[in-house]
Biopython code that builds the backbone (N, CA, C, O; Angstrom):
import numpy as np
from Bio.PDB.StructureBuilder import StructureBuilder

atoms = [
    (1, "UNK", "N", (-204.439, -213.988, -30.956)),
    (1, "UNK", "CA", (-204.706, -213.138, -32.104)),
    (1, "UNK", "C", (-203.573, -212.128, -32.305)),
    (1, "UNK", "O", (-203.205, -211.814, -33.436)),
    (2, "UNK", "N", (-203.033, -211.631, -31.208)),
    (2, "UNK", "CA", (-201.929, -210.676, -31.332)),
    (2, "UNK", "C", (-200.716, -211.311, -32.003)),
    (2, "UNK", "O", (-200.057, -210.678, -32.828)),
    (3, "UNK", "N", (-200.426, -212.544, -31.653)),
    (3, "UNK", "CA", (-199.283, -213.233, -32.265)),
    (3, "UNK", "C", (-199.525, -213.457, -33.752)),
    (3, "UNK", "O", (-198.604, -213.323, -34.557)),
    (4, "UNK", "N", (-200.730, -213.791, -34.113)),
    (4, "UNK", "CA", (-201.064, -213.984, -35.527)),
    (4, "UNK", "C", (-200.885, -212.664, -36.278)),
    (4, "UNK", "O", (-200.334, -212.650, -37.379)),
    (5, "UNK", "N", (-201.339, -211.571, -35.699)),
    (5, "UNK", "CA", (-201.148, -210.253, -36.324)),
    (5, "UNK", "C", (-199.660, -209.926, -36.457)),
    (5, "UNK", "O", (-199.209, -209.449, -37.498)),
    (6, "UNK", "N", (-198.909, -210.189, -35.392)),
    (6, "UNK", "CA", (-197.486, -209.861, -35.379)),
    (6, "UNK", "C", (-196.722, -210.629, -36.457)),
    (6, "UNK", "O", (-195.800, -210.090, -37.070)),
    (7, "UNK", "N", (-197.101, -211.879, -36.688)),
    (7, "UNK", "CA", (-196.403, -212.695, -37.686)),
    (7, "UNK", "C", (-196.622, -212.200, -39.113)),
    (7, "UNK", "O", (-195.816, -212.483, -40.000)),
    (8, "UNK", "N", (-197.716, -211.459, -39.338)),
    (8, "UNK", "CA", (-197.936, -210.811, -40.618)),
    (8, "UNK", "C", (-198.217, -211.792, -41.755)),
    (8, "UNK", "O", (-197.939, -211.490, -42.915)),
    (9, "UNK", "N", (-198.764, -212.963, -41.432)),
    (9, "UNK", "CA", (-199.037, -213.946, -42.471)),
    (9, "UNK", "C", (-200.508, -214.096, -42.809)),
    (9, "UNK", "O", (-200.877, -214.882, -43.681)),
    (10, "UNK", "N", (-201.357, -213.330, -42.106)),
    (10, "UNK", "CA", (-202.799, -213.434, -42.298)),
    (10, "UNK", "C", (-203.335, -212.041, -42.621)),
    (10, "UNK", "O", (-203.035, -211.076, -41.917)),
    (11, "UNK", "N", (-204.115, -211.941, -43.669)),
    (11, "UNK", "CA", (-204.639, -210.642, -44.075)),
    (11, "UNK", "C", (-205.625, -210.097, -43.044)),
    (11, "UNK", "O", (-206.253, -210.852, -42.302)),
    (12, "UNK", "N", (-205.743, -208.784, -43.016)),
    (12, "UNK", "CA", (-206.690, -208.139, -42.102)),
    (12, "UNK", "C", (-208.121, -208.561, -42.401)),
    (12, "UNK", "O", (-208.940, -208.663, -41.488)),
    (13, "UNK", "N", (-208.428, -208.806, -43.666)),
    (13, "UNK", "CA", (-209.777, -209.243, -44.028)),
    (13, "UNK", "C", (-210.119, -210.554, -43.327)),
    (13, "UNK", "O", (-211.246, -210.734, -42.865)),
    (14, "UNK", "N", (-209.160, -211.462, -43.244)),
    (14, "UNK", "CA", (-209.376, -212.733, -42.555)),
    (14, "UNK", "C", (-209.440, -212.501, -41.051)),
    (14, "UNK", "O", (-210.327, -213.027, -40.379)),
    (15, "UNK", "N", (-208.512, -211.725, -40.522)),
    (15, "UNK", "CA", (-208.480, -211.474, -39.079)),
    (15, "UNK", "C", (-209.754, -210.791, -38.581)),
    (15, "UNK", "O", (-210.168, -211.006, -37.441)),
    (16, "UNK", "N", (-210.365, -209.985, -39.410)),
    (16, "UNK", "CA", (-211.567, -209.253, -39.013)),
    (16, "UNK", "C", (-212.854, -210.029, -39.269)),
    (16, "UNK", "O", (-213.936, -209.577, -38.892)),
    (17, "UNK", "N", (-212.748, -211.185, -39.903)),
    (17, "UNK", "CA", (-213.921, -212.012, -40.178)),
    (17, "UNK", "C", (-214.131, -212.972, -39.005)),
    (17, "UNK", "O", (-213.443, -213.986, -38.893)),
    (18, "UNK", "N", (-215.085, -212.642, -38.137)),
    (18, "UNK", "CA", (-215.292, -213.392, -36.895)),
    (18, "UNK", "C", (-215.607, -214.873, -37.149)),
    (18, "UNK", "O", (-215.042, -215.748, -36.493)),
    (19, "UNK", "N", (-216.494, -215.148, -38.084)),
    (19, "UNK", "CA", (-216.875, -216.538, -38.355)),
    (19, "UNK", "C", (-215.684, -217.356, -38.876)),
    (19, "UNK", "O", (-215.471, -218.496, -38.464)),
    (20, "UNK", "N", (-214.927, -216.757, -39.777)),
    (20, "UNK", "CA", (-213.768, -217.455, -40.327)),
    (20, "UNK", "C", (-212.727, -217.705, -39.247)),
    (20, "UNK", "O", (-212.147, -218.789, -39.181)),
    (21, "UNK", "N", (-212.484, -216.706, -38.397)),
    (21, "UNK", "CA", (-211.502, -216.868, -37.324)),
    (21, "UNK", "C", (-211.941, -217.938, -36.325)),
    (21, "UNK", "O", (-211.100, -218.662, -35.792)),
    (22, "UNK", "N", (-213.237, -218.048, -36.067)),
    (22, "UNK", "CA", (-213.731, -219.108, -35.181)),
    (22, "UNK", "C", (-213.409, -220.486, -35.761)),
    (22, "UNK", "O", (-213.130, -221.427, -35.017)),
    (23, "UNK", "N", (-213.448, -220.599, -37.074)),
    (23, "UNK", "CA", (-213.097, -221.866, -37.731)),
    (23, "UNK", "C", (-211.597, -222.120, -37.704)),
    (23, "UNK", "O", (-211.159, -223.256, -37.524)),
    (24, "UNK", "N", (-210.803, -221.053, -37.884)),
    (24, "UNK", "CA", (-209.355, -221.207, -37.996)),
    (24, "UNK", "C", (-208.623, -221.302, -36.659)),
    (24, "UNK", "O", (-207.578, -221.948, -36.574)),
    (25, "UNK", "N", (-209.154, -220.673, -35.621)),
    (25, "UNK", "CA", (-208.429, -220.605, -34.352)),
    (25, "UNK", "C", (-208.042, -221.956, -33.750)),
    (25, "UNK", "O", (-206.923, -222.083, -33.252)),
    (26, "UNK", "N", (-208.909, -222.970, -33.771)),
    (26, "UNK", "CA", (-208.462, -224.260, -33.210)),
    (26, "UNK", "C", (-207.233, -224.829, -33.927)),
    (26, "UNK", "O", (-206.345, -225.382, -33.278)),
    (27, "UNK", "N", (-207.173, -224.700, -35.241)),
    (27, "UNK", "CA", (-206.021, -225.187, -35.998)),
    (27, "UNK", "C", (-204.789, -224.342, -35.692)),
    (27, "UNK", "O", (-203.699, -224.883, -35.504)),
    (28, "UNK", "N", (-204.951, -223.035, -35.640)),
    (28, "UNK", "CA", (-203.826, -222.153, -35.334)),
    (28, "UNK", "C", (-203.301, -222.403, -33.924)),
    (28, "UNK", "O", (-202.090, -222.407, -33.705)),
    (29, "UNK", "N", (-204.199, -222.609, -32.971)),
    (29, "UNK", "CA", (-203.765, -222.902, -31.600)),
    (29, "UNK", "C", (-202.992, -224.223, -31.554)),
    (29, "UNK", "O", (-201.989, -224.337, -30.849)),
    (30, "UNK", "N", (-203.459, -225.206, -32.300)),
    (30, "UNK", "CA", (-202.760, -226.495, -32.337)),
    (30, "UNK", "C", (-201.369, -226.328, -32.952)),
    (30, "UNK", "O", (-200.411, -226.943, -32.483)),
    (31, "UNK", "N", (-201.249, -225.512, -33.985)),
    (31, "UNK", "CA", (-199.947, -225.247, -34.599)),
    (31, "UNK", "C", (-199.002, -224.590, -33.598)),
    (31, "UNK", "O", (-197.847, -224.998, -33.473)),
    (32, "UNK", "N", (-199.483, -223.587, -32.895)),
    (32, "UNK", "CA", (-198.645, -222.908, -31.900)),
    (32, "UNK", "C", (-198.241, -223.870, -30.780)),
    (32, "UNK", "O", (-197.099, -223.847, -30.320)),
    (33, "UNK", "N", (-199.176, -224.712, -30.344)),
    (33, "UNK", "CA", (-198.868, -225.675, -29.284)),
    (33, "UNK", "C", (-197.794, -226.656, -29.749)),
    (33, "UNK", "O", (-196.898, -227.006, -28.981)),
    (34, "UNK", "N", (-197.880, -227.092, -30.981)),
    (34, "UNK", "CA", (-196.883, -228.010, -31.532)),
    (34, "UNK", "C", (-195.498, -227.376, -31.540)),
    (34, "UNK", "O", (-194.522, -228.003, -31.128)),
    (35, "UNK", "N", (-195.413, -226.146, -32.003)),
    (35, "UNK", "CA", (-194.128, -225.448, -32.051)),
    (35, "UNK", "C", (-193.571, -225.252, -30.637)),
    (35, "UNK", "O", (-192.375, -225.426, -30.408)),
    (36, "UNK", "N", (-194.433, -224.893, -29.705)),
    (36, "UNK", "CA", (-193.987, -224.602, -28.339)),
    (36, "UNK", "C", (-193.567, -225.845, -27.566)),
    (36, "UNK", "O", (-192.772, -225.741, -26.632)),
    (37, "UNK", "N", (-194.076, -227.013, -27.928)),
    (37, "UNK", "CA", (-193.786, -228.227, -27.153)),
    (37, "UNK", "C", (-192.861, -229.206, -27.867)),
    (37, "UNK", "O", (-192.510, -230.242, -27.302)),
    (38, "UNK", "N", (-192.457, -228.896, -29.108)),
    (38, "UNK", "CA", (-191.613, -229.808, -29.878)),
    (38, "UNK", "C", (-190.242, -229.968, -29.219)),
    (38, "UNK", "O", (-189.624, -229.001, -28.773)),
    (39, "UNK", "N", (-189.796, -231.213, -29.174)),
    (39, "UNK", "CA", (-188.451, -231.518, -28.688)),
    (39, "UNK", "C", (-187.705, -232.254, -29.789)),
    (39, "UNK", "O", (-188.194, -233.255, -30.313)),
    (40, "UNK", "N", (-186.530, -231.765, -30.140)),
    (40, "UNK", "CA", (-185.711, -232.381, -31.180)),
    (40, "UNK", "C", (-184.952, -233.567, -30.594)),
    (40, "UNK", "O", (-184.386, -233.477, -29.504)),
    (41, "UNK", "N", (-184.946, -234.666, -31.318)),
    (41, "UNK", "CA", (-184.149, -235.836, -30.951)),
    (41, "UNK", "C", (-183.207, -236.136, -32.106)),
    (41, "UNK", "O", (-183.632, -236.254, -33.255)),
    (42, "UNK", "N", (-181.934, -236.258, -31.791)),
    (42, "UNK", "CA", (-180.933, -236.515, -32.827)),
    (42, "UNK", "C", (-181.140, -237.895, -33.430)),
    (42, "UNK", "O", (-181.313, -238.878, -32.710)),
    (43, "UNK", "N", (-181.120, -237.959, -34.746)),
    (43, "UNK", "CA", (-181.180, -239.213, -35.487)),
    (43, "UNK", "C", (-180.173, -239.137, -36.625)),
    (43, "UNK", "O", (-179.619, -238.073, -36.901)),
    (44, "UNK", "N", (-179.941, -240.249, -37.275)),
    (44, "UNK", "CA", (-179.005, -240.282, -38.399)),
    (44, "UNK", "C", (-179.485, -239.342, -39.505)),
    (44, "UNK", "O", (-180.688, -239.220, -39.734)),
    (45, "UNK", "N", (-178.557, -238.680, -40.189)),
    (45, "UNK", "CA", (-178.941, -237.781, -41.288)),
    (45, "UNK", "C", (-179.675, -238.530, -42.395)),
    (45, "UNK", "O", (-179.482, -239.731, -42.585)),
    (46, "UNK", "N", (-180.505, -237.812, -43.109)),
    (46, "UNK", "CA", (-181.276, -238.384, -44.207)),
    (46, "UNK", "C", (-180.377, -238.680, -45.401)),
    (46, "UNK", "O", (-179.323, -238.066, -45.569)),
    (47, "UNK", "N", (-180.803, -239.618, -46.214)),
    (47, "UNK", "CA", (-180.062, -239.973, -47.417)),
    (47, "UNK", "C", (-180.534, -239.205, -48.636)),
    (47, "UNK", "O", (-180.230, -239.589, -49.766)),
    (48, "UNK", "N", (-181.261, -238.141, -48.426)),
    (48, "UNK", "CA", (-181.723, -237.302, -49.539)),
    (48, "UNK", "C", (-181.285, -235.857, -49.281)),
    (48, "UNK", "O", (-180.983, -235.477, -48.150)),
    (49, "UNK", "N", (-181.258, -235.079, -50.336)),
    (49, "UNK", "CA", (-180.876, -233.682, -50.201)),
    (49, "UNK", "C", (-181.955, -232.861, -49.520)),
    (49, "UNK", "O", (-183.110, -233.277, -49.435)),
    (50, "UNK", "N", (-181.568, -231.700, -49.039)),
    (50, "UNK", "CA", (-182.510, -230.781, -48.401)),
    (50, "UNK", "C", (-182.294, -229.388, -48.979)),
    (50, "UNK", "O", (-181.167, -228.900, -49.068)),
    (51, "UNK", "N", (-183.396, -228.763, -49.368)),
    (51, "UNK", "CA", (-183.393, -227.360, -49.773)),
    (51, "UNK", "C", (-184.148, -226.592, -48.704)),
    (51, "UNK", "O", (-185.238, -226.988, -48.289)),
    (52, "UNK", "N", (-183.558, -225.488, -48.262)),
    (52, "UNK", "CA", (-184.143, -224.681, -47.196)),
    (52, "UNK", "C", (-184.363, -223.276, -47.727)),
    (52, "UNK", "O", (-183.508, -222.719, -48.416)),
    (53, "UNK", "N", (-185.510, -222.712, -47.404)),
    (53, "UNK", "CA", (-185.870, -221.385, -47.879)),
    (53, "UNK", "C", (-186.204, -220.498, -46.689)),
    (53, "UNK", "O", (-186.815, -220.950, -45.720)),
    (54, "UNK", "N", (-185.804, -219.240, -46.767)),
    (54, "UNK", "CA", (-186.078, -218.326, -45.667)),
    (54, "UNK", "C", (-186.265, -216.905, -46.145)),
    (54, "UNK", "O", (-185.974, -216.566, -47.292)),
    (55, "UNK", "N", (-186.763, -216.073, -45.226)),
    (55, "UNK", "CA", (-186.977, -214.659, -45.501)),
    (55, "UNK", "C", (-185.890, -213.810, -44.866)),
    (55, "UNK", "O", (-185.547, -214.006, -43.701)),
    (56, "UNK", "N", (-185.359, -212.888, -45.612)),
    (56, "UNK", "CA", (-184.266, -212.031, -45.145)),
    (56, "UNK", "C", (-184.658, -211.208, -43.918)),
    (56, "UNK", "O", (-183.827, -210.978, -43.040)),
    (57, "UNK", "N", (-185.893, -210.770, -43.850)),
    (57, "UNK", "CA", (-186.342, -209.953, -42.728)),
    (57, "UNK", "C", (-187.125, -210.765, -41.694)),
    (57, "UNK", "O", (-187.873, -210.193, -40.901)),
    (58, "UNK", "N", (-186.962, -212.077, -41.692)),
    (58, "UNK", "CA", (-187.665, -212.948, -40.742)),
    (58, "UNK", "C", (-187.096, -212.746, -39.339)),
    (58, "UNK", "O", (-185.905, -212.958, -39.113)),
    (59, "UNK", "N", (-187.948, -212.337, -38.398)),
    (59, "UNK", "CA", (-187.522, -212.144, -37.013)),
    (59, "UNK", "C", (-187.550, -213.437, -36.212)),
    (59, "UNK", "O", (-187.036, -213.480, -35.094)),
    (60, "UNK", "N", (-188.144, -214.492, -36.765)),
    (60, "UNK", "CA", (-188.274, -215.756, -36.039)),
    (60, "UNK", "C", (-187.199, -216.769, -36.398)),
    (60, "UNK", "O", (-186.749, -217.533, -35.545)),
    (61, "UNK", "N", (-186.790, -216.776, -37.660)),
    (61, "UNK", "CA", (-185.831, -217.773, -38.154)),
    (61, "UNK", "C", (-184.694, -217.031, -38.841)),
    (61, "UNK", "O", (-184.914, -216.331, -39.830)),
    (62, "UNK", "N", (-183.489, -217.180, -38.327)),
    (62, "UNK", "CA", (-182.350, -216.487, -38.933)),
    (62, "UNK", "C", (-181.542, -217.446, -39.815)),
    (62, "UNK", "O", (-181.853, -218.634, -39.906)),
    (63, "UNK", "N", (-180.515, -216.917, -40.455)),
    (63, "UNK", "CA", (-179.715, -217.723, -41.382)),
    (63, "UNK", "C", (-179.091, -218.938, -40.691)),
    (63, "UNK", "O", (-179.068, -220.027, -41.264)),
    (64, "UNK", "N", (-178.589, -218.766, -39.477)),
    (64, "UNK", "CA", (-177.985, -219.893, -38.751)),
    (64, "UNK", "C", (-179.005, -220.997, -38.495)),
    (64, "UNK", "O", (-178.664, -222.179, -38.538)),
    (65, "UNK", "N", (-180.261, -220.619, -38.227)),
    (65, "UNK", "CA", (-181.326, -221.616, -38.039)),
    (65, "UNK", "C", (-181.537, -222.418, -39.314)),
    (65, "UNK", "O", (-181.718, -223.635, -39.274)),
    (66, "UNK", "N", (-181.511, -221.729, -40.435)),
    (66, "UNK", "CA", (-181.689, -222.415, -41.721)),
    (66, "UNK", "C", (-180.491, -223.307, -42.028)),
    (66, "UNK", "O", (-180.650, -224.450, -42.457)),
    (67, "UNK", "N", (-179.309, -222.782, -41.810)),
    (67, "UNK", "CA", (-178.074, -223.531, -42.078)),
    (67, "UNK", "C", (-177.983, -224.785, -41.215)),
    (67, "UNK", "O", (-177.361, -225.765, -41.625)),
    (68, "UNK", "N", (-178.584, -224.776, -40.037)),
    (68, "UNK", "CA", (-178.531, -225.929, -39.134)),
    (68, "UNK", "C", (-179.163, -227.181, -39.750)),
    (68, "UNK", "O", (-178.842, -228.300, -39.348)),
    (69, "UNK", "N", (-180.056, -226.997, -40.721)),
    (69, "UNK", "CA", (-180.659, -228.147, -41.390)),
    (69, "UNK", "C", (-179.626, -228.990, -42.140)),
    (69, "UNK", "O", (-179.892, -230.150, -42.455)),
    (70, "UNK", "N", (-178.469, -228.430, -42.426)),
    (70, "UNK", "CA", (-177.420, -229.155, -43.135)),
    (70, "UNK", "C", (-177.014, -230.427, -42.384)),
    (70, "UNK", "O", (-176.627, -231.421, -42.999)),
    (71, "UNK", "N", (-177.103, -230.390, -41.067)),
    (71, "UNK", "CA", (-176.748, -231.563, -40.259)),
    (71, "UNK", "C", (-177.738, -232.713, -40.441)),
    (71, "UNK", "O", (-177.481, -233.830, -39.993)),
    (72, "UNK", "N", (-178.860, -232.444, -41.094)),
    (72, "UNK", "CA", (-179.896, -233.465, -41.241)),
    (72, "UNK", "C", (-179.805, -234.246, -42.550)),
    (72, "UNK", "O", (-180.684, -235.054, -42.852)),
    (73, "UNK", "N", (-178.756, -234.013, -43.323)),
    (73, "UNK", "CA", (-178.628, -234.725, -44.593)),
    (73, "UNK", "C", (-177.184, -235.139, -44.857)),
    (73, "UNK", "O", (-176.235, -234.498, -44.405)),
    (74, "UNK", "N", (-177.054, -236.235, -45.608)),
    (74, "UNK", "CA", (-175.746, -236.688, -46.084)),
    (74, "UNK", "C", (-175.570, -236.301, -47.552)),
    (74, "UNK", "O", (-174.528, -236.571, -48.150)),
    (75, "UNK", "N", (-176.567, -235.684, -48.113)),
    (75, "UNK", "CA", (-176.574, -235.368, -49.542)),
    (75, "UNK", "C", (-176.483, -233.863, -49.755)),
    (75, "UNK", "O", (-176.035, -233.120, -48.880)),
    (76, "UNK", "N", (-176.917, -233.427, -50.939)),
    (76, "UNK", "CA", (-176.877, -232.003, -51.296)),
    (76, "UNK", "C", (-177.696, -231.168, -50.322)),
    (76, "UNK", "O", (-178.744, -231.596, -49.839)),
    (77, "UNK", "N", (-177.203, -229.983, -50.048)),
    (77, "UNK", "CA", (-177.886, -229.059, -49.153)),
    (77, "UNK", "C", (-177.773, -227.659, -49.727)),
    (77, "UNK", "O", (-176.707, -227.247, -50.185)),
    (78, "UNK", "N", (-178.883, -226.932, -49.699)),
    (78, "UNK", "CA", (-178.868, -225.580, -50.246)),
    (78, "UNK", "C", (-179.808, -224.687, -49.444)),
    (78, "UNK", "O", (-180.936, -225.068, -49.133)),
    (79, "UNK", "N", (-179.319, -223.483, -49.114)),
    (79, "UNK", "CA", (-180.128, -222.460, -48.449)),
    (79, "UNK", "C", (-180.378, -221.357, -49.458)),
    (79, "UNK", "O", (-179.455, -220.899, -50.132)),
    (80, "UNK", "N", (-181.625, -220.932, -49.561)),
    (80, "UNK", "CA", (-181.971, -219.789, -50.401)),
    (80, "UNK", "C", (-182.738, -218.789, -49.550)),
    (80, "UNK", "O", (-183.664, -219.144, -48.822)),
    (81, "UNK", "N", (-182.329, -217.531, -49.661)),
    (81, "UNK", "CA", (-182.960, -216.459, -48.897)),
    (81, "UNK", "C", (-183.695, -215.523, -49.860)),
    (81, "UNK", "O", (-183.151, -215.109, -50.884)),
    (82, "UNK", "N", (-184.927, -215.204, -49.511)),
    (82, "UNK", "CA", (-185.747, -214.294, -50.304)),
    (82, "UNK", "C", (-186.038, -213.043, -49.485)),
    (82, "UNK", "O", (-186.014, -213.085, -48.255)),
    (83, "UNK", "N", (-186.310, -211.940, -50.157)),
    (83, "UNK", "CA", (-186.713, -210.754, -49.413)),
    (83, "UNK", "C", (-188.067, -211.044, -48.753)),
    (83, "UNK", "O", (-188.911, -211.745, -49.310)),
    (84, "UNK", "N", (-188.245, -210.495, -47.572)),
    (84, "UNK", "CA", (-189.511, -210.680, -46.878)),
    (84, "UNK", "C", (-189.330, -211.229, -45.483)),
    (84, "UNK", "O", (-188.225, -211.578, -45.066)),
    (85, "UNK", "N", (-190.442, -211.296, -44.769)),
    (85, "UNK", "CA", (-190.430, -211.754, -43.386)),
    (85, "UNK", "C", (-190.703, -213.254, -43.307)),
    (85, "UNK", "O", (-190.394, -213.992, -44.242)),
    (86, "UNK", "N", (-191.280, -213.707, -42.195)),
    (86, "UNK", "CA", (-191.531, -215.130, -41.990)),
    (86, "UNK", "C", (-192.448, -215.707, -43.077)),
    (86, "UNK", "O", (-192.379, -216.895, -43.392)),
    (87, "UNK", "N", (-193.292, -214.866, -43.633)),
    (87, "UNK", "CA", (-194.208, -215.316, -44.683)),
    (87, "UNK", "C", (-193.776, -214.792, -46.051)),
    (87, "UNK", "O", (-194.591, -214.310, -46.837)),
    (88, "UNK", "N", (-192.488, -214.897, -46.311)),
    (88, "UNK", "CA", (-191.916, -214.463, -47.588)),
    (88, "UNK", "C", (-192.562, -215.176, -48.760)),
    (88, "UNK", "O", (-192.502, -214.694, -49.891)),
    (89, "UNK", "N", (-193.178, -216.320, -48.499)),
    (89, "UNK", "CA", (-193.783, -217.100, -49.588)),
    (89, "UNK", "C", (-194.887, -216.324, -50.294)),
    (89, "UNK", "O", (-195.144, -216.546, -51.477)),
    (90, "UNK", "N", (-195.539, -215.417, -49.577)),
    (90, "UNK", "CA", (-196.625, -214.641, -50.198)),
    (90, "UNK", "C", (-196.103, -213.661, -51.238)),
    (90, "UNK", "O", (-196.696, -213.514, -52.307)),
    (91, "UNK", "N", (-195.008, -212.996, -50.934)),
    (91, "UNK", "CA", (-194.495, -211.977, -51.854)),
    (91, "UNK", "C", (-193.490, -212.523, -52.857)),
    (91, "UNK", "O", (-193.096, -211.813, -53.783)),
    (92, "UNK", "N", (-193.071, -213.768, -52.690)),
    (92, "UNK", "CA", (-192.055, -214.361, -53.566)),
    (92, "UNK", "C", (-192.500, -215.698, -54.164)),
    (92, "UNK", "O", (-191.679, -216.575, -54.436)),
    (93, "UNK", "N", (-193.785, -215.833, -54.359)),
    (93, "UNK", "CA", (-194.352, -217.116, -54.814)),
    (93, "UNK", "C", (-193.670, -217.630, -56.078)),
    (93, "UNK", "O", (-193.272, -218.793, -56.146)),
    (94, "UNK", "N", (-193.538, -216.765, -57.071)),
    (94, "UNK", "CA", (-192.969, -217.203, -58.356)),
    (94, "UNK", "C", (-191.497, -217.585, -58.215)),
    (94, "UNK", "O", (-191.063, -218.603, -58.755)),
    (95, "UNK", "N", (-190.730, -216.772, -57.492)),
    (95, "UNK", "CA", (-189.314, -217.072, -57.303)),
    (95, "UNK", "C", (-189.132, -218.365, -56.511)),
    (95, "UNK", "O", (-188.256, -219.171, -56.823)),
    (96, "UNK", "N", (-189.954, -218.558, -55.495)),
    (96, "UNK", "CA", (-189.884, -219.776, -54.686)),
    (96, "UNK", "C", (-190.221, -221.006, -55.526)),
    (96, "UNK", "O", (-189.515, -222.013, -55.472)),
    (97, "UNK", "N", (-191.286, -220.922, -56.291)),
    (97, "UNK", "CA", (-191.664, -222.062, -57.132)),
    (97, "UNK", "C", (-190.593, -222.356, -58.177)),
    (97, "UNK", "O", (-190.324, -223.519, -58.480)),
    (98, "UNK", "N", (-189.977, -221.305, -58.730)),
    (98, "UNK", "CA", (-188.902, -221.515, -59.696)),
    (98, "UNK", "C", (-187.733, -222.239, -59.034)),
    (98, "UNK", "O", (-187.191, -223.188, -59.601)),
    (99, "UNK", "N", (-187.337, -221.795, -57.831)),
    (99, "UNK", "CA", (-186.218, -222.424, -57.122)),
    (99, "UNK", "C", (-186.534, -223.882, -56.804)),
    (99, "UNK", "O", (-185.676, -224.750, -56.964)),
    (100, "UNK", "N", (-187.741, -224.153, -56.363)),
    (100, "UNK", "CA", (-188.124, -225.528, -56.059)),
    (100, "UNK", "C", (-188.116, -226.387, -57.320)),
    (100, "UNK", "O", (-187.680, -227.538, -57.291)),
    (101, "UNK", "N", (-188.597, -225.826, -58.425)),
    (101, "UNK", "CA", (-188.614, -226.603, -59.669)),
    (101, "UNK", "C", (-187.192, -226.918, -60.135)),
    (101, "UNK", "O", (-186.943, -228.001, -60.666)),
    (102, "UNK", "N", (-186.256, -225.982, -59.943)),
    (102, "UNK", "CA", (-184.866, -226.236, -60.316)),
    (102, "UNK", "C", (-184.276, -227.378, -59.495)),
    (102, "UNK", "O", (-183.544, -228.216, -60.020)),
    (103, "UNK", "N", (-184.597, -227.404, -58.213)),
    (103, "UNK", "CA", (-184.123, -228.502, -57.360)),
    (103, "UNK", "C", (-184.713, -229.830, -57.801)),
    (103, "UNK", "O", (-184.015, -230.844, -57.836)),
    (104, "UNK", "N", (-185.994, -229.827, -58.137)),
    (104, "UNK", "CA", (-186.642, -231.063, -58.578)),
    (104, "UNK", "C", (-186.091, -231.528, -59.922)),
    (104, "UNK", "O", (-185.913, -232.728, -60.132)),
    (105, "UNK", "N", (-185.824, -230.611, -60.819)),
    (105, "UNK", "CA", (-185.225, -230.969, -62.110)),
    (105, "UNK", "C", (-183.866, -231.622, -61.878)),
    (105, "UNK", "O", (-183.555, -232.637, -62.501)),
    (106, "UNK", "N", (-183.050, -231.048, -60.987)),
    (106, "UNK", "CA", (-181.736, -231.616, -60.684)),
    (106, "UNK", "C", (-181.873, -233.043, -60.143)),
    (106, "UNK", "O", (-181.088, -233.922, -60.501)),
    (107, "UNK", "N", (-182.862, -233.271, -59.290)),
    (107, "UNK", "CA", (-183.081, -234.615, -58.742)),
    (107, "UNK", "C", (-183.483, -235.574, -59.856)),
    (107, "UNK", "O", (-182.972, -236.692, -59.931)),
    (108, "UNK", "N", (-184.386, -235.145, -60.712)),
    (108, "UNK", "CA", (-184.818, -236.001, -61.820)),
    (108, "UNK", "C", (-183.657, -236.333, -62.754)),
    (108, "UNK", "O", (-183.536, -237.463, -63.227)),
    (109, "UNK", "N", (-182.811, -235.350, -63.014)),
    (109, "UNK", "CA", (-181.643, -235.603, -63.859)),
    (109, "UNK", "C", (-180.707, -236.610, -63.213)),
    (109, "UNK", "O", (-180.179, -237.486, -63.897)),
    (110, "UNK", "N", (-180.495, -236.501, -61.918)),
    (110, "UNK", "CA", (-179.624, -237.445, -61.215)),
    (110, "UNK", "C", (-180.221, -238.841, -61.238)),
    (110, "UNK", "O", (-179.501, -239.818, -61.442)),
    (111, "UNK", "N", (-181.539, -238.948, -61.029)),
    (111, "UNK", "CA", (-182.199, -240.242, -61.079)),
    (111, "UNK", "C", (-182.120, -240.846, -62.478)),
    (111, "UNK", "O", (-181.908, -242.048, -62.639)),
    (112, "UNK", "N", (-182.291, -240.013, -63.460)),
    (112, "UNK", "CA", (-182.230, -240.459, -64.841)),
    (112, "UNK", "C", (-180.841, -241.007, -65.183)),
    (112, "UNK", "O", (-180.707, -242.048, -65.825)),
    (113, "UNK", "N", (-179.807, -240.275, -64.736)),
    (113, "UNK", "CA", (-178.435, -240.716, -64.979)),
    (113, "UNK", "C", (-178.140, -242.004, -64.230)),
    (113, "UNK", "O", (-177.431, -242.865, -64.752)),
    (114, "UNK", "N", (-178.663, -242.159, -63.023)),
    (114, "UNK", "CA", (-178.439, -243.371, -62.231)),
    (114, "UNK", "C", (-179.127, -244.554, -62.904)),
    (114, "UNK", "O", (-178.561, -245.646, -62.957)),
    (115, "UNK", "N", (-180.331, -244.355, -63.414)),
    (115, "UNK", "CA", (-181.041, -245.433, -64.100)),
    (115, "UNK", "C", (-180.351, -245.822, -65.403)),
    (115, "UNK", "O", (-180.310, -247.001, -65.757)),
    (116, "UNK", "N", (-179.810, -244.840, -66.115)),
    (116, "UNK", "CA", (-179.094, -245.111, -67.352)),
    (116, "UNK", "C", (-177.827, -245.929, -67.055)),
    (116, "UNK", "O", (-177.466, -246.818, -67.827)),
    (117, "UNK", "N", (-177.169, -245.631, -65.956)),
    (117, "UNK", "CA", (-175.939, -246.357, -65.592)),
    (117, "UNK", "C", (-176.223, -247.809, -65.245)),
    (117, "UNK", "O", (-175.339, -248.659, -65.355)),
    (118, "UNK", "N", (-177.461, -248.102, -64.822)),
    (118, "UNK", "CA", (-177.831, -249.470, -64.452)),
    (118, "UNK", "C", (-178.081, -250.347, -65.663)),
    (118, "UNK", "O", (-178.126, -251.570, -65.534)),
    (119, "UNK", "N", (-178.247, -249.748, -66.849)),
    (119, "UNK", "CA", (-178.555, -250.536, -68.067)),
    (119, "UNK", "C", (-177.402, -251.315, -68.561)),
    (119, "UNK", "O", (-177.517, -252.016, -69.567)),
]
sb = StructureBuilder()
sb.init_structure("model")
sb.init_model(0)
sb.init_chain("A")
sb.init_seg("    ")
for serial, (resi, resn, name, xyz) in enumerate(atoms, 1):
    if name == "N":
        sb.init_residue(resn, " ", resi, " ")
    sb.init_atom(name, np.array(xyz, "f"), 0.0, 1.0, " ", f" {name:<3s}", serial, name[0])
structure = sb.get_structure()
């Protein structure tokens, strides 16, 4: 529970709701166990682009951690940083969705141009 509080991604109303926390804790424990036991194995880079998003005040993931994802693709790669901590998605929902939509539009345009070239 202390780690969940420290991460600042769960509201106090949820943390103080005993019944809800009893439902959520098994899933949260499984998530923490997955992160703690994950081992990375090198594989060939993906053939698709990767967009990475992070929080400027994130104490868990820094810019170099985000930039490291570049090694996982042979295509376009982009890092975007938003104000906020590890859960920047809560305070930057609209900006994040806009950035994601721009990336998806670019992909659709590229696919459209590739299909047109095949005609």
